[in-house]
Each structure stands twice: as structure tokens, then as C-alpha cells.
TORPA-4810 file (N, C-alpha, C, O; in nm, 3 decimals):
<nodes>
NODE_1_10.841_11.754_11.239_11.015_11.827_11.248_10.992_11.993_11.305_10.877_12.013_11.343_M
NODE_2_11.050_12.066_11.312_11.003_12.223_11.332_11.096_12.294_11.197_11.219_12.298_11.183_L
NODE_3_11.010_12.338_11.124_10.978_12.386_11.025_11.125_12.550_11.052_11.074_12.655_11.090_V
NODE_4_11.304_12.552_11.027_11.331_12.731_11.067_11.301_12.753_10.979_11.291_12.712_10.863_E
NODE_5_11.281_12.839_11.049_11.286_12.986_11.030_11.125_13.016_10.997_11.117_13.119_10.930_G
NODE_6_10.982_12.949_11.027_10.915_12.896_10.957_10.787_12.898_11.127_10.665_12.904_11.138_S
NODE_7_10.861_12.893_11.193_10.761_12.797_11.320_10.669_12.735_11.328_10.590_12.723_11.422_G
NODE_8_10.671_12.665_11.181_10.577_12.541_11.165_10.600_12.429_11.273_10.652_12.420_11.384_Y
NODE_9_10.564_12.385_11.225_10.557_12.145_11.339_10.463_12.067_11.235_10.342_12.085_11.222_F
NODE_10_10.546_11.975_11.164_10.511_11.918_11.066_10.429_11.781_11.122_10.490_11.675_11.127_K
NODE_11_10.326_11.786_11.153_10.219_11.679_11.243_10.191_11.586_11.118_10.145_11.644_11.020_V
NODE_12_10.214_11.431_11.108_10.259_11.276_11.062_10.167_11.214_11.073_10.106_11.239_11.178_E
NODE_13_10.115_11.126_10.999_10.129_10.989_11.035_10.106_10.893_10.921_9.997_10.864_10.871_S
NODE_14_10.250_10.840_10.881_10.333_10.806_10.784_10.365_10.729_10.753_10.479_10.772_10.769_S
NODE_15_10.393_10.568_10.688_10.444_10.421_10.691_10.497_10.381_10.566_10.413_10.369_10.478_R
NODE_16_10.629_10.356_10.531_10.647_10.290_10.405_10.648_10.246_10.321_10.770_10.237_10.307_S
NODE_17_10.572_10.164_10.164_10.585_10.070_10.079_10.558_9.947_10.151_10.462_9.883_10.111_R
NODE_18_10.612_9.910_10.231_10.651_9.776_10.260_10.610_9.785_10.437_10.586_9.679_10.496_S
NODE_19_10.605_9.922_10.513_10.523_9.897_10.599_10.557_9.873_10.686_10.484_9.882_10.784_G
NODE_20_10.717_9.821_10.700_10.879_9.800_10.769_10.878_9.888_10.903_10.884_9.863_11.024_K
NODE_21_10.865_10.019_10.813_10.870_10.167_10.876_10.791_10.230_10.904_10.691_10.227_10.833_H
NODE_22_10.793_10.322_11.025_10.642_10.390_11.076_10.742_10.534_11.124_10.859_10.550_11.159_A
NODE_23_10.625_10.621_11.103_10.672_10.750_11.155_10.530_10.812_11.200_10.426_10.799_11.135_A
NODE_24_10.547_10.897_11.345_10.466_11.005_11.349_10.501_11.060_11.437_10.593_11.028_11.512_S
NODE_25_10.386_11.212_11.444_10.476_11.276_11.534_10.355_11.361_11.578_10.266_11.372_11.494_S
NODE_26_10.337_11.428_11.707_10.217_11.513_11.714_10.250_11.639_11.841_10.350_11.641_11.914_T
NODE_27_10.172_11.707_11.841_10.175_11.837_11.874_10.064_11.904_11.995_9.944_11.930_11.986_L
NODE_28_10.153_11.917_12.100_10.025_11.944_12.175_10.046_12.074_12.298_10.166_12.064_12.326_L
NODE_29_10.000_12.164_12.364_9.987_12.261_12.368_10.008_12.256_12.574_9.943_12.173_12.639_V
NODE_30_10.068_12.318_12.618_10.101_12.298_12.783_9.989_12.485_12.780_10.058_12.586_12.766_Y
NODE_31_9.835_12.504_12.794_9.849_12.688_12.881_9.845_12.654_13.008_9.843_12.547_13.068_R
NODE_32_9.844_12.768_13.041_9.898_12.761_13.191_9.708_12.724_13.249_9.608_12.746_13.182_R
NODE_33_9.712_12.689_13.331_9.573_12.747_13.439_9.495_12.595_13.337_9.475_12.485_13.387_G
NODE_34_9.476_12.617_13.249_9.454_12.438_13.154_9.535_12.353_13.145_9.500_12.264_13.223_L
NODE_35_9.608_12.330_13.103_9.713_12.206_13.078_9.669_12.178_12.954_9.609_12.279_12.917_G
NODE_36_9.665_12.087_12.861_9.704_12.003_12.783_9.624_12.017_12.700_9.523_11.952_12.725_L
NODE_37_9.618_12.100_12.565_9.483_12.126_12.505_9.586_12.068_12.301_9.695_12.076_12.245_V
NODE_38_9.438_12.015_12.278_9.538_12.000_12.082_9.506_12.121_12.053_9.400_12.167_12.095_K
NODE_39_9.628_12.226_11.942_9.581_12.263_11.837_9.452_12.277_11.795_9.377_12.194_11.744_P
NODE_40_9.429_12.435_11.834_9.246_12.407_11.760_9.168_12.438_11.805_9.072_12.490_11.747_G
NODE_41_9.183_12.404_12.027_9.123_12.462_12.099_9.153_12.547_12.178_9.218_12.541_12.283_E
NODE_42_9.111_12.622_12.132_9.174_12.802_12.236_9.299_12.818_12.210_9.366_12.890_12.283_G
NODE_43_9.364_12.744_12.085_9.476_12.818_12.055_9.471_12.813_11.944_9.432_12.709_11.891_V
NODE_44_9.521_12.968_11.837_9.501_13.043_11.704_9.612_12.941_11.626_9.724_12.926_11.677_A
NODE_45_9.578_12.877_11.507_9.667_12.816_11.477_9.644_12.893_11.308_9.585_12.994_11.268_V
NODE_46_9.739_12.768_11.230_9.727_12.830_11.087_9.788_12.639_11.078_9.841_12.571_11.165_E
NODE_47_9.757_12.611_10.962_9.769_12.528_10.868_9.795_12.462_10.722_9.703_12.472_10.641_E
NODE_48_9.905_12.400_10.685_9.910_12.350_10.535_9.939_12.247_10.534_9.973_12.174_10.626_A
NODE_49_9.923_12.216_10.356_9.997_12.094_10.372_10.109_12.062_10.308_10.147_12.120_10.207_E
NODE_50_10.189_11.937_10.379_10.331_11.878_10.354_10.309_11.793_10.381_10.209_11.746_10.434_A
NODE_51_10.479_11.720_10.320_10.476_11.593_10.211_10.607_11.491_10.329_10.716_11.513_10.380_T
NODE_52_10.512_11.382_10.324_10.470_11.329_10.479_10.633_11.208_10.448_10.654_11.141_10.347_P
NODE_53_10.721_11.218_10.572_10.846_11.149_10.520_10.856_11.017_10.438_10.926_11.012_10.337_T
NODE_54_10.782_10.906_10.486_10.716_10.787_10.374_10.599_10.800_10.314_10.515_10.890_10.325_Y
NODE_55_10.598_10.695_10.244_10.475_10.699_10.124_10.335_10.698_10.162_10.278_10.806_10.143_V
NODE_56_10.260_10.596_10.215_10.198_10.609_10.235_10.164_10.681_10.335_10.233_10.673_10.437_V
NODE_57_10.099_10.730_10.335_10.032_10.874_10.508_9.991_11.000_10.496_9.900_11.032_10.419_G
NODE_58_10.042_11.068_10.558_9.952_11.222_10.553_10.042_11.312_10.699_10.064_11.272_10.814_S
NODE_59_10.091_11.499_10.602_10.095_11.540_10.741_10.149_11.675_10.682_10.238_11.718_10.607_A
NODE_60_10.052_11.712_10.753_10.070_11.855_10.768_10.102_12.010_10.854_10.019_12.024_10.943_R
NODE_61_10.172_12.092_10.849_10.232_12.160_10.920_10.157_12.213_10.981_10.065_12.225_10.900_L
NODE_62_10.112_12.274_11.104_10.074_12.338_11.175_10.175_12.505_11.189_10.277_12.510_11.122_I
NODE_63_10.145_12.606_11.260_10.188_12.728_11.344_10.077_12.818_11.480_10.017_12.923_11.503_K
NODE_64_10.111_12.681_11.539_10.041_12.790_11.700_10.133_12.954_11.720_10.247_12.989_11.692_V
NODE_65_9.991_13.035_11.795_10.080_13.108_11.855_10.013_13.068_12.014_9.906_13.015_12.048_S
NODE_66_10.187_13.146_12.127_10.183_13.127_12.241_10.125_13.256_12.318_10.171_13.349_12.250_L
NODE_67_10.084_13.288_12.375_10.104_13.386_12.552_10.180_13.287_12.603_10.186_13.165_12.599_S
NODE_68_10.263_13.428_12.678_10.326_13.418_12.806_10.285_13.267_12.882_10.175_13.215_12.900_H
NODE_69_10.433_13.218_12.921_10.400_13.116_13.003_10.312_12.955_12.917_10.303_12.845_12.972_G
NODE_70_10.276_12.978_12.819_10.218_12.850_12.691_10.349_12.828_12.714_10.443_12.876_12.777_D
NODE_71_10.317_12.720_12.629_10.424_12.584_12.554_10.426_12.461_12.477_10.389_12.354_12.526_F
NODE_72_10.458_12.469_12.384_10.460_12.353_12.264_10.547_12.269_12.267_10.670_12.274_12.262_A
NODE_73_10.451_12.165_12.279_10.541_11.978_12.308_10.570_11.960_12.235_10.665_12.038_12.237_L
NODE_74_10.579_11.901_12.120_10.582_11.846_12.022_10.798_11.689_12.036_10.915_11.678_12.075_Y
NODE_75_10.624_11.592_11.929_10.706_11.461_11.951_10.643_11.416_11.874_10.522_11.421_11.851_G
NODE_76_10.793_11.328_11.792_10.834_11.271_11.722_10.956_11.189_11.699_11.078_11.201_11.710_W
NODE_77_10.794_11.021_11.630_10.837_10.885_11.651_10.913_10.844_11.491_10.936_10.909_11.389_F
NODE_78_10.942_10.658_11.544_10.974_10.694_11.434_10.952_10.508_11.479_10.942_10.471_11.596_V
NODE_79_10.946_10.396_11.343_10.933_10.275_11.404_11.010_10.195_11.304_10.983_10.184_11.184_R
NODE_80_11.125_10.131_11.380_11.212_10.036_11.248_11.168_9.930_11.222_11.047_9.935_11.238_N
NODE_81_11.222_9.767_11.167_11.173_9.685_11.084_11.202_9.621_11.242_11.092_9.622_11.296_H
NODE_82_11.254_9.593_11.292_11.259_9.533_11.407_11.219_9.616_11.478_11.308_9.685_11.526_L
NODE_83_11.054_9.654_11.525_10.970_9.733_11.565_11.053_9.765_11.657_11.010_9.725_11.765_G
NODE_84_11.180_9.834_11.669_11.227_9.953_11.760_11.163_10.059_11.757_11.104_10.092_11.654_R
NODE_85_11.162_10.137_11.873_11.135_10.326_11.834_11.176_10.418_11.940_11.157_10.439_12.060_V
NODE_86_11.286_10.493_11.773_11.325_10.632_11.853_11.278_10.724_11.809_11.199_10.695_11.720_K
NODE_87_11.292_10.889_11.838_11.277_10.976_11.828_11.294_11.072_11.927_11.385_11.069_12.009_G
NODE_88_11.162_11.201_11.918_11.239_11.270_12.023_11.143_11.360_12.152_11.186_11.317_12.259_Y
NODE_89_11.077_11.421_12.167_11.036_11.434_12.287_11.071_11.657_12.276_11.185_11.689_12.310_V
NODE_90_11.005_11.739_12.248_11.063_11.888_12.215_10.969_11.957_12.281_10.850_11.927_12.286_S
NODE_91_11.032_12.071_12.345_10.915_12.179_12.452_10.975_12.275_12.386_11.098_12.272_12.385_V
NODE_92_10.910_12.375_12.321_10.923_12.524_12.278_10.911_12.656_12.433_10.932_12.642_12.553_Y
NODE_93_10.884_12.734_12.379_10.830_12.787_12.483_10.767_12.908_12.356_10.761_12.895_12.233_N
NODE_94_10.727_13.018_12.438_10.636_13.099_12.403_10.641_13.233_12.252_10.559_13.304_12.194_H
NODE_95_10.808_13.204_12.241_10.828_13.286_12.174_10.936_13.185_12.084_11.046_13.235_12.059_R
NODE_96_10.918_13.097_12.052_10.921_12.958_12.031_11.132_12.925_12.005_11.180_12.884_11.899_G
NODE_97_11.192_12.950_12.100_11.298_12.904_12.143_11.275_12.742_12.187_11.174_12.708_12.248_E
NODE_98_11.381_12.643_12.148_11.396_12.541_12.173_11.474_12.528_12.358_11.595_12.519_12.383_L
NODE_99_11.349_12.530_12.470_11.361_12.484_12.592_11.449_12.402_12.693_11.528_12.417_12.786_V
NODE_100_11.349_12.249_12.571_11.447_12.147_12.627_11.360_12.067_12.512_11.256_12.086_12.449_Y
NODE_101_11.510_11.918_12.528_11.463_11.833_12.373_11.544_11.690_12.475_11.655_11.699_12.527_R
NODE_102_11.439_11.546_12.483_11.414_11.444_12.531_11.430_11.333_12.429_11.336_11.333_12.349_A
NODE_103_11.529_11.230_12.403_11.554_11.130_12.297_11.501_11.096_12.353_11.459_11.148_12.457_R
NODE_104_11.472_10.966_12.301_11.362_10.843_12.342_11.420_10.769_12.237_11.451_10.805_12.124_Y
NODE_105_11.437_10.593_12.325_11.499_10.492_12.277_11.423_10.345_12.315_11.472_10.252_12.381_F
NODE_106_11.296_10.353_12.257_11.263_10.171_12.297_11.326_10.138_12.516_11.410_10.081_12.586_N
NODE_107_11.129_10.284_12.525_11.075_10.277_12.607_11.203_10.413_12.763_11.182_10.446_12.880_G
NODE_108_11.322_10.445_12.659_11.444_10.487_12.734_11.445_10.676_12.740_11.503_10.740_12.652_M
NODE_109_11.376_10.739_12.851_11.326_10.903_12.835_11.445_10.902_12.828_11.493_10.791_12.852_L
NODE_110_11.563_11.029_12.793_11.680_11.113_12.820_11.707_11.204_12.768_11.715_11.213_12.646_R
NODE_111_11.735_11.321_12.871_11.769_11.447_12.796_11.894_11.425_12.747_11.988_11.354_12.782_R
NODE_112_11.853_11.572_12.576_11.922_11.600_12.507_12.022_11.720_12.490_12.140_11.718_12.454_S
NODE_113_11.936_11.830_12.528_11.954_11.948_12.572_11.849_12.084_12.623_11.764_12.145_12.559_V
NODE_114_11.881_12.096_12.719_11.818_12.237_12.797_11.837_12.234_12.901_11.940_12.191_12.953_G
NODE_115_11.719_12.291_12.968_11.735_12.294_13.162_11.648_12.206_13.199_11.527_12.216_13.177_N
NODE_116_11.709_12.102_13.266_11.556_11.982_13.401_11.439_12.040_13.441_11.341_12.010_13.508_P
NODE_117_11.496_12.170_13.354_11.379_12.256_13.509_11.219_12.222_13.423_11.110_12.209_13.478_V
NODE_118_11.260_12.211_13.233_11.109_12.140_13.180_11.117_12.001_13.185_11.037_11.938_13.115_Y
NODE_119_11.182_11.952_13.241_11.136_11.737_13.174_11.051_11.766_13.318_11.134_11.777_13.409_A
NODE_120_10.901_11.782_13.373_10.751_11.799_13.373_10.715_11.806_13.275_10.610_11.742_13.271_W
NODE_121_10.748_11.866_13.138_10.635_11.897_13.090_10.652_11.743_12.945_10.565_11.733_12.858_L
NODE_122_10.760_11.657_12.950_10.816_11.631_12.865_10.697_11.453_12.930_10.622_11.384_12.860_V
NODE_123_10.727_11.438_13.070_10.716_11.339_13.150_10.519_11.349_13.202_10.443_11.257_13.232_R
NODE_124_10.495_11.486_13.195_10.327_11.554_13.085_10.298_11.449_12.969_10.251_11.335_12.974_V
NODE_125_10.342_11.525_12.862_10.374_11.486_12.743_10.330_11.339_12.721_10.231_11.289_12.669_F
NODE_126_10.456_11.280_12.789_10.453_11.089_12.791_10.310_11.001_12.857_10.265_10.901_12.801_T
NODE_127_10.249_11.061_12.989_10.171_11.059_13.017_10.094_11.118_12.940_10.155_11.113_12.833_E
NODE_128_9.978_11.184_12.920_9.850_11.174_12.824_9.881_11.097_12.653_9.783_11.057_12.591_A
NODE_129_9.959_11.090_12.618_9.964_11.009_12.477_9.997_10.830_12.519_10.015_10.743_12.434_L
NODE_130_9.997_10.809_12.656_10.027_10.719_12.774_10.171_10.602_12.579_10.150_10.527_12.484_R
NODE_131_10.287_10.675_12.644_10.388_10.642_12.509_10.453_10.555_12.707_10.447_10.591_12.824_I
NODE_132_10.496_10.460_12.649_10.555_10.321_12.684_10.697_10.372_12.743_10.781_10.400_12.657_P
NODE_133_10.739_10.390_12.890_10.848_10.398_12.940_10.890_10.393_13.028_10.870_10.461_13.129_V
NODE_134_10.984_10.284_13.003_11.065_10.238_13.136_11.163_10.317_13.262_11.153_10.334_13.384_S
NODE_135_11.260_10.354_13.156_11.395_10.421_13.201_11.373_10.637_13.203_11.368_10.697_13.096_T
NODE_136_11.368_10.687_13.292_11.464_10.862_13.219_11.516_10.874_13.369_11.515_10.855_13.490_T
NODE_137_11.579_10.944_13.206_11.751_11.038_13.299_11.742_11.165_13.206_11.816_11.201_13.115_R
NODE_138_11.596_11.234_13.272_11.577_11.336_13.289_11.649_11.501_13.336_11.673_11.615_13.296_L
NODE_139_11.656_11.437_13.413_11.846_11.541_13.477_11.709_11.607_13.601_11.737_11.722_13.633_G
NODE_140_11.585_11.559_13.665_11.568_11.521_13.750_11.508_11.512_13.857_11.442_11.571_13.943_D
NODE_141_11.551_11.420_13.824_11.586_11.284_13.968_11.668_11.325_14.083_11.771_11.392_14.083_E
NODE_142_11.576_11.250_14.220_11.608_11.295_14.260_11.758_11.201_14.329_11.836_11.256_14.407_K
</nodes>
């Protein structure tokens, strides 16, 4: 999640003591002309330690600086004791403004905030990370 006011993204991989719940988040940057890259590969990065959502695991805060036309793609997901996965994928522009957010629940992606013009970035994100998607309602369907 984005830590309000600071521009940091919390990237984590953690699970509960019992192992029944797990949280995972990732950050990718879409560079114009290059495509998706991980933070640190040609993207200026600041890192700091953070507290994970659950007890077992690790987390860190990452701040990236983007140039005009670049986007930060942030996904946060949690799995419960029944094996159901829910979360969201957010798209931020070079100014750090949220321009699009899609909600994920058990293989279904659905637009929740923003202009559907940015839906293709969510599709690129889910394909790159091989997130299983059965149904999409992102607003750009014909």
C-alpha cells in the first residue's frame, strides 16, 4: 500500500503464525519505450525497512522517481484460510497520483477507481506476474 504523503510503496511477503493467511505485494514500473521493469533497474530507488502485515515474513518501503510518461504499477494481495485471494492493482502516474485501480477477487478483475484508458496497464501487470484472471470488467471491453 502507498504510505500516505510520503510516496513510498510497501512491498512485502508475509504470512500469519498459523500459515492460514498470507499477504503479498509487488511493485513494477512501466517505462515508456522499455516496458515493465523492476525498481532498481534504471529507476532511481530509495529503500527502507518496514513492518509486514503478518508476523512471519519481511517488508520494505520503496520510493521510485518516475519521468514523464512512466507509471508505477502496485499490486497487493491477501489469501485467507479458505484459499480465496483478494486485493487490488493500482496505477500511479509520474506525479504520484492514482489514475486507475482494479479490484481482484478469486480470478475476477474489476475497475473500482479511475479512467478505463489505463486498464491496459493492469492487463500487462497481471500477464507479467502470471496472476490467474478468469473474468475482467475493467471498462475497456467492447
